[in-house]
MARTI-623185 format. One record per residue: x, y, z of N, C-alpha, C in turn. Coordinates in steps of 0.1 Angstrom, whole numbers, plus 2048, in hexadecimal, padded with zeros to 3 digits. Example, Ala and Ser with C-alpha at 12.3 -4.5 7.8 and 13.67 -1.06 7.14 Angstrom:
residues 2
8847C784E87B7D384E8847DF84E8807EA8478897F584788180084F
This chain:
residues 324
3FB61C1D64066171DF4076081DE4116031DB4135F51D941B5EF1E54165E41EA41D5DD1F44235D01EF42F5CF1F14365C31EC4385BA1F84345AD1F64365A32014405991FC44A59720445458E20145358220945157620244F56920945D56320B46056021846D55B21B46B54C21D47254421647253621947E53222047E52522448951F22B49652022449551E2174A151D20F4A752B20C49E53520B4A35432084A754B2154A45452204A754C22D4B654E22E4BA55A2324C855D2334CD55E2414C456224A4C75642584C15592614C755726C4C254D2764B555227C4B255F27D4A656428249A56127949C56326C49255F26348E55126349954826449653A26548E53627249253C27D48B53A28947D53F28947A54A28346C54F28146454627946954226E46253926545F52B26C46852627246751927A45C51B28545C52628C45252829744452929144353028543553127F43052327B43951C27443450E26F43150627B4395062864364FD29242950129842750E29941A51329F40E50F29740F51028940450C2804024FC28240C4F528240B4E62844054E32914094E929C4034E72A93F44EA2A93F14F52A33E34F92A33DA4EF29B3DF4EA2903D74E02893D64D32913E04CF2983E04C32A03D64C52AC3D54D02B23CC4D32BD3BE4D32B83BC4D92AC3AE4D92A73A94CB2A43B24C229F3AE4B529C3AB4AD2A93B34B02B33B14A92C03A44AD2C73A04BB2C53944BF2CB3884B92C43894B82B737E4B22AF37C4A42B338749C2B438648E2B838148C2C63854962CF3804952DD3714972DE36C4A12D635E4A42D63564982D135B4922C63544862C035447B2CA35F4792D036046E2DA3574702E635647D2EA34E4812F633F47E2F333A4822E732C47F2E332A4712E133346A2DB33245B2DA3314542E83394592F133A4532FF32C45530632646130531A46330B30E45B30530F45A2F73054512F03064432F431243E2F43144302F831142E30731343830F31043631E3014353202F943D3192EB43C3192E642F3152EB42A30A2E741D3052EB41230F2F74123142FB40831E2F240932A2EE41532E2E641733A2D94103382D341232C2C640C32A2C73FD3292D13F83232D43E93222D53E43312DC3EB3392DE3E63472D13E634E2C83F034C2BB3F03532B33E434E2B33E23412AB3D733C2B03C93412BD3C83422C33BB3472BF3B93552C03C335E2BC3C336C2AD3BF36E2A53C63652963C33652933B436229B3AF35829A3A135429C3983602A739A3672AA3923722A039337D29B39F3802923A038C28539A38828039B37C27339637827338737927E38137427F37237428136C38228837438B28A36F39927C36F3A027537A39E26737B3A425E36F39F25F36E39225636338C25935539126635139026934339326B3403A226F34A3A92733483B726734C3C125D3513BC2513543C524434F3BF2403553B42323523AF2313433AA23A33D3A423932F3A02393263AC2423273B624131E3C123431F3C922F32C3CB22132D3D22163273CA2173283BC20C3233B420C3133B521830D3B42192FF3B52152FA3C32183013CD2142FC3DB2052FD3DC1FF3073D71F03093D81E92FE3D11EF2F93C51E92EE3BE1EB2E13C51F82DF3CA1FC2D23CF1F62CE3DD1F52D83E61F22D53F41E52DB3F91DE2E23F11D12E83F61C52E53ED1C52DA3E71BA2D63DF1AE2D23E81B02CE3F41A52CA3FD1A12D54061A62E24041A42EC40D1982F540818F2F841118430040D17C2FB40017A2EF4001732E93F41652EE3F115F2F33FC1512F83F91513063F415D30D3F415E31A3EE16331A3E015A31C3D615D31A3C81593273C01613313C015F33D3B815F3393A915533E3A215433C39415432D39114F32539A14F31639715C30F39916631539E17330F39F1783103AD17F3063B21853063BF18F3113C11923143CE19B31F3D11A931C3CD1AD30F3CE1BB30C3CB1BD30E3BC1B430C3B41B530E3A51B731C3A21AF3253A81B13333A61BF3383AA1C33333B51D13373BA1DB3323B01DA3263AC1E43203A31E53273961D932A3901D83303841DD33F3841D834638E1DC35438F1EA3573911F134F39A1FF35139C20734D39020334238A20A33E37D2093483721FD34E3711FB35836620436436920536837620E37437921C36F37622036337922E35F37723135F36822835A35F22A35A35122B36834B22337135122437F34C23238534F23738235B24438735F24F38135624D37435325736D34A25737433C24B37733724B37E32A25138B32A24E3933352543A033626439F33826839534027639334227E38F33527738732E27E38332127F38E3172743973162743A230D27F3AC3112813AD31E28B3B73232993B231E29C3A63202AA3A231C2AB3A130D2A039F3052A239F2F62A43AD2F229D3B72F829F3C52F42AE3C92F72B23C53032C03C83072CB3C22FE2C83B72F82D13B02EF2CE3B22E02C63BC2DE2C23C02D02BB3B52C92B33AD2D02AB3A22CB2B43982C42C03952CA2C938B2C42CC3812CE2CC3742CA2CF3692D32DE3692D62E136A2E32EF36B2E82F335F2EF2EB3542EF2EE3472F62F733F2ED2F83322F03013292E82FC3272D93063262D13043242C330A3182BD3063132B230D3082AC31B30B2A83253042AD3333062AB3393122B33313172BC3363232C434131F2CE3493282D13553262DA3513272E934632C2EC34232E2FA3353282FD33331D2F73263162F932431030833030E30F33030831C33231332733232032333532A32C32932C33632B33334132033634A31533D34331834733B30E34F33430634632B30C33D32330533431B2FB32B32230132532D2F831D3362EC32433B2EE33033F2E43383452D933B33A2DD33E32E2D43403232CC3343202D332831F2CB31C31C2C13183272C63183332BC31433E2B131F33F2B432B33C2AA33533D29F3343322A433232629A33031A29132431C29831932029030C32228630D32D28A31433828031634327531F33E27832933726D33333326432C32926932431F26031D31625731331D25D30B32625530132E24B30833724F31433C24531C34423932133C23C32533023132932722831D32322E31132222730531D21C30132821F30533521530033F20730533E20531233C1F73163391F131132D1F930E3231F43083161F02FA3181F82F231F1F42E33211E92E232B1E72EC3331DC2EB33D1CF2EC3361CF2F13291C22F13211BE2E331D1C82D931D1C52CB3191C12C33261BF2C93311BB2C233D1AE2BC33C1AD2AF33E1A02A833E19A2A834C18E2A234C1862A135918D29936318929B37019029437B18E28537A18328037418127237418526C36618B27435E18F26F35119B26535219C25B3491A625134A1B42573481B42623401C226933C1C62733461BD2763501C028135A1CD27E3611D02723661DE27036C1EA2733641E826F3561F327234D1F628234C1EA28934B1EB29734A1F229D3561EE2983621F429D36F20229B36F20728F36B21628C36C21E29536121829735621E29F34B21F2AD3502142B23552132C035921D2C336521D2B936F2262BB37A2352BA3762382B036D2462AF36924B2BB3622432C03582482CC35124A2D835B2412D93652422E436F24F2E23772522D637C25D2D438426A2D737B26B2D136F2772D33672792E236426E2E936126F2F735E2752FF36A2702FC3772753033822833003842872F33832952EF38529E2F737B29A2F836E2A22FF3642A330E36829831336D2983213712A132437D2A031B3872A931C3922B831B38E2BB3123852C93113802CD31D3792C53233712C833036A2CB33B3742C233D37E2C43473882D13453912D43383942DF33639C2EC3383942EC3353872F833837F2FB3473802F035037F2F235E3812F836238E2F235C3992F835F3A630635A3A830A3503A231734A3A332235139B31E35338E32835738432636638031B36B38131937937C31938238932538338E32738B39B32439939932639F38D3243AD38A3153B138B30C3A738B2FE3AA38A2F83AE3983003AB3A32FA3AD3B03053B63B82FE3BD3C23073C53CA30F3BD3D330B3B13D83133A83DF31039A3DA3193943D23173873CB31537C3D531D37C3E031C3723EA30E3713F130937D3F42FB37D3FA2F13783F02F337C3E32EA3773D92EA3693D72F63623D72F83543D62F134D3E22F33533EE2ED34D3FA2DE34E3FA2D93593F52CA35B3F42C43513EA2CA3503DF2C53473D52C53383D92D03353E02D23273E52C73243F02C532E3F82BA32D4032AD32B3FD2AA3323F229D3313EB29B3233E72A531D3E02A430F3DC2A23053E82AA3083F32A93003FE29B30040529530C40628830E40B27E30640327E3083F62753013ED2762F23EF2832EC3EF2852DE3F127F2D93FE2822E040927E2DC41626F2DD4182692E741225A2E94122532DD40B2582DA3FF2532CF3F82542C24002602C04062622B340D2592B24192572BC42124F2BC42D2402BA42923C2C241F22E2C141B22B2B34152342AD40E23229F40923129541423929741E23928E42922B28F43022629B43221929D43920E29743020F29942320529341A20528441B21027D41C21126F41D20B26A42A20E27143520926E4421FA26F4421F427A43B1E627C43A1E02704321E526C4281E026141F1E02544271EB25142F1EC2454361E12444421DF2504481D52504521C724E44D1C42544411B825243A1B62434371C123C4331C022E42F1BD22543B1C32294461C12214531B32224581AE22E4571A023145C19823645119122D44A18923043F17E23A44217923A44F16E24345317325145618025345518526045918326A44E17C27445017927E44518328944518229143B18C29C43918B2A64451802A844B17F2B24551872AF46118A2A146419229D46F1A129D46C1A42A045F1B22A145B1B62AF4591B02B94601B32C745F1C22CA4631C72C146B1D52C34701DF2C34641DC2BB45A1E52BB44E1E42C74461D82CD4451D62D943E1DC2E54451DC2E54521E22F045A1F12EE4591F62E34592052E24582092E644A2022E24402052E64322052F64311FA2FB4371F830A43620331143D20730C44921331245121F31244A22330644523030443E23030C43122530C42922631341C22532241F21E32642921E33542C22B33A43123233343923F33743E24933743224832D42A25132C41E24E33741424133B41223E34640924435440F24335541C24836242225836242025E35742226C35642127135841226935240926D3553FB26B3643F726136A3FC25E3783FA26A3803FF26F37E40A27A38541028638340828A3764042963733FD2953793EF28A3783E828837E3DB28A38D3DC2853933E62873A13E82953A53EA29D39D3F12AB39F3F32B239E3E62AF3943DE2B63923D02B339E3C72A73A33C72A33AE3BF2A93BB3C42AB3BC3D12B13C83D62C03C83D32C63BC3D32D53BB3D02D73C03C22CE3BC3B92CF3C13AB2CC3D03AA2C23D53B12BE3E33B02C93EC3B62CF3E83C22D93F03C82E53F03BF2E93E53B92F43E53B02F13EE3A52E53EF39F2E23F83942E44063992DF4093A52E04173AA2EE41C3AB2F64133B13054163B230B4193A530841039B30E41238E30941F3882FD4233892F842F3842FE43B38A30043A39730744539E31644739A31C43B39732A43C39232A44138432143E37B32144336E31D45236E31545637731246437831F46D37C32646738633346E38A33C46F37E33E46437634646436A34246E36033546F35E32F47935533248735933148936633349736B34249A36A34B49136D35949336B35D49535D35648E35435948F34635549D3413494A23463454AF34134E4BA3473524B835435C4C23593684C335136E4B734C37A4B73443774BE33736B4BB3313694C23253684D13263624D63313614E433436F4EA3353784E233C3854E833E38C4E933138B4DE3293914DE31C38C4E931337F4EB3133794F630B37E50431037F50531D38451332239351431F39A50931F3A950A31B3AA50E30C3A150A3043A250D2F63A151C2F43985232FC3965312FA3A25392FF3AB5333073B653B30C3C153B3023C95463013D45462F83DF53C2FC3E45352F23EE52B2F43FC5322F240552F2FB4125352FA4195302ED41E5392E54255362D941C5382CD40E53A2CF40553D2C440254B2C24065532CC4025612CC40E56A2C8
């Protein structure tokens, strides 16, 4: 038994019904091909979106960690270390663990912790930026932008902060002729490094409003930290000058009778340290809460995206009008 199949083309069609049937088949085939292409492209875009979302999420985590680590290092540990060295050299002089005075242990320990936090913070931002320098470049168009200034102040403060433990190895004896020169060099580098770091952090508080849950509160907290450090240094220096003048007027006055200066220093520095701890905690929480809100939002977007994909996949399984 032979079956003859007659192929009807547009040109050979004699009736309007045949033309309509052929046109419907070609239209249905074209529509099916287009839908298949759209589905393939949608799936590819969906997978790329999730991959890029995960990558951006990790970058965001590292960037937040970078900011938190540097804020803790420069706005808490470094000021406390400097205060211990500057204003408590004559405190508990008889107590010398491992042959060193207590102020030296405090100064060294807090600075080592600060340097470790700086190293960790720098590694975080380098990983987030794929180990590429994103600051100002020679001939760059955005060398004066807030981001470029933040990068420059940040890298300068970090390098100077790292130099402090190294140049401390060159410290000579207390009675050495070059000891005053070392003291001034060491102090100058420390002050410049802290000012650069404060500038870098304040640029973030002022211009990187997306980094905090409330940029105004962050700016106020950062400004208060700088104000507290400045007022503390001013008050403690005035007390130190008064102490030296009183010693000069009464040469027989020993340090035990000047305990009032030590108590004032201890009170002022202690209150300042507590205030710095509170303000640093606020800044870190503003970054952390912002991060939590962003993660919650991204989770909602992913859930909605997966729901849409499920709806699209379920719609594909349904018969389409005109294709059956």
